[in-house]
C-alpha positions in Angstrom: 19.4 25.5 3.3 17.0 26.4 6.0 14.5 27.7 3.4 14.1 24.2 2.1 13.3 23.0 5.7 10.7 25.8 6.1 9.1 24.8 2.8 9.0 21.1 3.8 7.6 22.0 7.2 4.8 23.9 5.6 3.9 20.9 3.5 3.9 18.7 6.6 1.7 21.1 8.6 -0.8 21.2 5.7 -1.7 17.5 6.3 -0.5 16.9 9.9 -0.6 20.0 12.0 2.4 19.9 14.3 5.6 21.8 15.1 8.5 20.3 13.2 12.1 20.8 14.1 15.3 19.2 12.8 19.0 19.4 13.6 19.5 19.1 9.9 17.6 22.2 9.1 20.6 24.1 7.7 21.2 21.4 5.0 17.8 19.8 4.6 16.9 17.6 1.7 13.5 15.9 1.6 10.9 14.5 -0.7 7.2 14.3 -0.3 4.6 13.0 -2.7 0.9 13.5 -2.1 -1.9 11.5 -3.7 -5.5 12.4 -3.2 -7.9 9.5 -3.2 -11.3 11.2 -2.6 -11.3 12.0 1.1 -8.3 9.8 1.7 -4.7 11.2 1.3 -1.6 9.1 0.7 1.7 10.7 1.6 5.1 9.3 0.7 8.0 11.1 2.4 11.8 10.8 2.8 13.6 13.2 5.1 16.5 13.5 7.6 15.8 13.0 11.3 13.2 15.4 12.7 11.0 16.0 15.7 7.2 16.5 15.5 5.1 17.8 18.3 1.3 18.3 18.4 0.2 20.0 21.7 -3.2 20.1 23.4 -3.4 23.8 22.5 -3.0 22.9 18.8 -5.7 20.3 19.1 -8.1 22.9 20.6 -7.4 25.4 17.9 -7.8 23.1 15.0 -8.9 19.4 14.8 -9.7 18.0 11.4 -10.9 14.8 13.1 -8.9 12.4 11.0 -6.9 9.3 11.7 -3.2 9.2 10.7 -1.8 5.8 9.7 1.9 5.5 9.1 3.9 2.7 7.6 7.6 3.1 8.4 9.7 2.1 5.4 13.1 3.0 6.6 14.6 4.4 9.8 13.1 4.5 13.3 10.5 6.4 15.3 9.8 7.0 18.9 6.2 8.0 19.7 5.1 9.5 23.0 1.4 10.1 23.7 -0.6 11.0 26.9 0.8 8.0 28.9 4.3 9.5 28.7 5.8 6.1 27.6 7.7 6.0 24.3 6.7 3.4 21.7 9.6 2.4 19.6 8.9 1.8 15.9 11.1 0.1 13.3 11.0 -0.3 9.6 8.0 -2.4 8.6 5.8 -1.3 11.5 2.4 0.3 11.3 0.8 2.7 13.8 -2.3 4.9 14.0 -2.8 8.2 15.8 -5.8 10.4 16.1 -5.7 14.2 15.3 -7.6 14.8 18.5 -4.7 13.6 20.6 -1.4 15.4 21.4 1.8 13.6 20.6 5.6 13.8 20.4 7.2 11.9 17.5 10.9 11.4 17.1 12.0 10.3 13.6 15.6 9.1 13.4 17.9 6.5 11.7 19.7 4.3 14.3 21.4 2.3 11.6 23.0 5.2 9.7 26.8 5.2 9.8 27.2 8.9 9.2 25.4 12.1 10.1 24.9 12.9 6.4 23.5 9.5 5.7 20.6 9.5 8.2 17.3 9.1 6.5 13.7 8.3 7.4 11.2 7.0 4.9 7.5 6.5 5.5 4.1 6.1 3.8 1.3 8.0 5.5 -2.5 7.7 5.1 -4.9 10.4 6.4 -8.6 9.6 6.4 -11.7 11.1 8.1 -12.5 9.5 11.4 -16.1 9.2 10.3 -15.1 6.9 7.4 -13.8 4.1 9.6 -16.7 1.7 10.4 -15.5 1.0 13.9 -16.3 2.9 17.1 -13.6 5.3 18.2 -13.9 4.1 21.8 -13.1 0.6 20.6 -10.1 1.5 18.4 -8.6 3.9 20.9 -6.8 1.0 22.6 -4.7 0.6 19.5 -3.6 4.3 19.0 0.1 4.9 19.2 1.0 1.2 19.4 3.4 -0.4 16.8 2.2 -3.4 14.9 4.0 -5.5 12.4 3.2 -4.8 8.8 5.1 -7.9 7.7 2.5 -10.6 8.4 -1.2 -11.3 8.3 -3.7 -8.5 7.5 -1.0 -5.9 8.3 1.2 -7.3 5.5 -1.7 -7.1 3.1 -2.3 -3.5 4.0 1.4 -2.6 3.8 1.8 -4.3 0.3 -1.3 -2.5 -1.0 -0.1 0.9 0.2 3.4 0.4 -1.2 1.9 -0.7 -4.6 -0.4 2.3 -4.6 2.5 4.6 -4.0 4.4 3.1 -6.9 1.4 3.5 -9.3 0.4 7.0 -8.2 1.4 8.7 -11.5 -0.6 6.1 -13.6 -3.8 6.4 -11.6 -6.7 8.1 -13.3 -9.0 10.5 -11.4 -12.0 8.1 -11.8 -10.1 5.4 -9.8 -9.1 7.6 -6.9 -12.3 7.5 -4.8 -12.7 3.7 -5.2 -9.1 3.1 -4.2 -9.5 5.5 -1.2 -12.5 3.4 -0.1 -10.4 0.2 -0.4 -7.6 1.7 1.7 -10.1 2.5 4.5 -11.6 -1.0 4.2 -8.2 -2.6 4.6 -7.3 -0.4 7.5 -10.7 -1.3 9.1 -10.1 -5.0 8.5 -6.6 -4.8 10.0 -7.8 -3.0 13.1 -10.8 -5.2 13.5 -8.6 -8.3 13.4 -6.3 -6.8 16.1 -9.4 -6.2 18.2 -11.0 -9.5 17.4 -14.0 -7.5 16.2 -14.4 -8.5 12.5 -18.1 -9.2 12.9 -18.6 -5.5 13.6 -17.6 -4.5 10.1 -20.3 -3.8 7.5 -20.7 -6.4 4.8 -19.4 -4.0 2.1 -16.2 -3.4 4.0 -15.6 -7.0 4.6 -16.2 -7.9 1.0 -13.8 -5.3 -0.4 -11.1 -6.4 2.0 -11.7 -10.0 1.2 -11.3 -9.3 -2.5 -8.0 -7.6 -1.9 -6.9 -10.6 0.2 -7.8 -12.8 -2.8 -5.9 -10.6 -5.2 -2.8 -10.8 -3.0 -3.1 -14.6 -2.7 -3.4 -14.9 -6.5 -0.4 -12.7 -7.2 1.7 -14.9 -4.9 0.6 -18.0 -6.7 0.4 -17.1 -10.3 3.1 -19.6 -11.1 0.8 -22.5 -10.1 -1.2 -23.9 -13.0 -3.5 -25.5 -10.4 -4.6 -22.1 -9.0 -8.3 -22.6 -9.4 -11.3 -20.8 -7.9 -11.9 -23.9 -5.7 -8.4 -23.7 -4.3 -8.7 -19.9 -3.7 -12.1 -20.3 -2.0 -10.7 -23.1 0.2 -7.7 -20.9 1.2 -10.1 -18.1 2.3 -12.7 -20.3 4.0 -15.5 -19.3 1.6 -17.7 -21.0 -1.0 -16.8 -20.9 -4.7 -20.1 -19.3 -5.5 -19.6 -16.6 -2.9 -16.1 -16.0 -4.2 -17.3 -15.6 -7.8 -20.2 -13.3 -6.8 -18.3 -11.0 -4.6 -15.2 -10.8 -6.8 -17.3 -9.8 -9.8 -19.3 -7.3 -7.8 -16.1 -5.6 -6.5 -14.3 -5.8 -9.8 -16.8 -3.9 -12.0 -18.0 -7.0 -13.7 -14.7 -8.6 -14.3 -14.6 -12.3 -13.4 -12.0 -14.0 -11.3 -10.8 -16.2 -14.1 -10.5 -13.2 -16.5 -8.5 -11.3 -13.9 -6.1 -14.2 -13.2 -5.6 -14.6 -17.0 -4.8 -10.9 -17.4 -2.3 -11.0 -14.5 -0.5 -14.0 -16.0 -0.4 -12.5 -19.5 0.9 -9.2 -18.2 3.7 -10.8 -16.2 4.7 -12.9 -19.3 4.5 -9.8 -21.5 6.9 -8.0 -19.2 9.3 -11.0 -19.1 9.3 -11.3 -22.9 10.4 -7.6 -23.1 13.2 -8.1 -20.6 16.6 -8.2 -22.3 18.1 -10.3 -19.4 15.6 -13.0 -20.2 16.1 -13.0 -24.0 17.5 -16.6 -23.9 14.5 -18.0 -22.0 12.2 -20.0 -24.4 8.8 -18.5 -24.8 7.2 -21.7 -23.6 9.3 -21.5 -20.4 8.1 -17.9 -19.8 4.5 -19.1 -20.1 5.1 -22.0 -17.7 6.7 -19.6 -15.3 3.4 -17.8 -15.0 1.1 -20.8 -14.7 0.2 -21.4 -18.4 1.6 -24.8 -19.3 0.1 -25.2 -22.8 1.9 -23.3 -25.5 -1.1 -23.1 -27.8 -3.3 -21.7 -25.0 -0.7 -19.1 -24.2 -0.1 -18.0 -27.8 -3.9 -17.7 -28.5 -4.6 -15.8 -25.3 -1.6 -13.5 -25.8 -2.6 -12.6 -29.3 -6.2 -11.9 -28.2 -5.0 -9.6 -25.5 -2.2 -7.7 -27.3 -2.9 -8.1 -31.0 0.4 -9.9 -31.8 2.1 -13.2 -31.0 4.5 -13.6 -28.1 7.5 -14.0 -30.4 6.4 -10.8 -32.4 6.1 -8.9 -29.1 9.5 -10.0 -27.9 11.2 -9.2 -31.2 9.6 -5.7 -31.3 10.5 -4.8 -27.8 14.1 -6.0 -27.9 14.7 -4.4 -31.2 13.4 -1.1 -29.8 15.9 -1.4 -27.0 18.8 -1.8 -29.5 17.7 1.2 -31.5 17.7 3.6 -28.6 
């Protein structure tokens, strides 16, 4: 119904002031989730094809002076700015626009096999222009251009945003401002790398972004029992002492070793509760997550969760049966 489209359009305008139209307005179904992270806003949306236009007059009437970052998760986009040239964007691409610039954005789904099946999915981040530690004149060259979110720093940023969207309901209010700052630091790190201007970033921004790169590297290599601080430091071209110091500073006192151990135990705890893995020996589960010694695993698991791995598995699987 058109009333649903009008309601959705009001939500869009609240965060990204523009005129929205859609050929699907008469039968419009959309979803939008909004997460406030201090001055940073995360938006996850799913909607049928639509057109968005922000005119020069709208900019003059109201300009919140924010940057809009979009990670396209599904569908396609065509973005036209002042040059008049359309930038085509595909799933997995990142782009940034400035609220001070007019634009025309076409969101569509080229791969859809039917009119009813057309869908566009995206993650958006809105943050104050003043919070980005890079000069606007410098980053303007990147506005409106599509960049891959599947490799390098773009992939790190994309993975962080997707993970943040999934954990939105579990985040406490005290965590929000810190996570918002991390988002801006990762955006700054990504843009600075595209500009070859990483030296221009403040130390604090570089350090927070580096810690997130370390976390992503660790998650990808939890299975390796040789995943040591020395190996991690070498992979990131930093000293072990610097790695320990910065990680602990940016992790509220938690050491790198403790964080890695916690990640491994949590992955193992999840697998032990998985009914599809009930036939996998407990020792194999531990090895799967980089803990080769059964006695070390059992002791660490009990210390973390208050019961043995076998007790945890039995309790969780029994609970599934009784439901």
